[in-house]
C-alpha positions in Angstrom: -85.7 -50.4 84.7 -86.4 -49.9 88.4 -89.8 -50.6 89.8 -90.2 -47.7 92.1 -89.1 -44.0 91.9 -86.1 -43.0 94.0 -86.5 -39.9 96.2 -83.8 -37.3 96.3 -83.7 -33.9 98.0 -83.2 -30.8 96.0 -82.7 -27.2 97.1 -84.7 -24.6 95.1 -84.0 -21.0 96.0 -83.0 -21.9 99.5 -85.9 -24.3 100.1 -85.5 -28.1 100.3 -87.9 -30.3 98.4 -88.1 -34.0 97.7 -88.4 -35.3 94.1 -89.1 -38.9 93.2 -87.9 -40.1 89.8 -87.0 -43.4 88.4 -83.2 -44.1 88.4 -83.1 -43.8 84.7 -84.5 -40.3 84.9 -82.1 -39.3 87.6 -79.2 -40.5 85.5 -80.4 -38.6 82.4 -81.2 -35.5 84.4 -77.7 -35.4 85.8 -76.2 -36.0 82.4 -78.2 -33.1 80.9 -77.2 -30.8 83.9 -73.5 -31.7 83.4 -73.7 -31.0 79.6 -75.1 -27.6 80.4 -72.5 -26.9 83.1 -75.2 -26.7 85.8 -75.9 -28.5 89.0 -79.1 -30.5 89.1 -80.4 -28.0 91.7 -79.8 -25.1 89.2 -81.5 -27.0 86.3 -84.4 -28.0 88.6 -84.9 -24.2 89.3 -84.9 -23.5 85.6 -87.5 -26.2 85.0 -89.6 -25.1 88.0 -89.7 -21.5 86.8 -90.7 -22.5 83.3 -93.6 -24.7 84.4 -96.9 -23.4 83.1 -99.2 -26.0 84.5 -100.1 -27.4 87.9 -98.1 -30.5 87.2 -95.6 -31.4 89.9 -91.9 -30.9 89.6 -91.1 -34.6 89.1 -93.5 -34.6 86.1 -91.9 -31.5 84.8 -88.4 -33.0 85.1 -89.6 -36.2 83.2 -91.1 -34.1 80.4 -87.9 -31.9 80.3 -85.7 -35.0 80.0 -88.0 -36.5 77.3 -88.0 -33.3 75.3 -84.3 -32.9 75.6 -83.6 -36.3 74.1 -86.3 -35.9 71.4 -84.6 -32.7 70.3 -81.4 -34.6 69.6 -83.0 -36.6 66.8 
């Protein structure tokens, strides 16, 4: 596991934003996006629009990834 999150830029509805996630979460996030036939930008938009709390986008992505894999059990 990596020690520090890795920052990547995403484009959400025409606006650039930076998101920091651990490498493992980036890898899982890309796999999920691929399995859904979406780009990571498109999936990030879906996650961003579904947020119901003030939690940041990075946290929302981590919870999304966790819930995705939990649902596969």
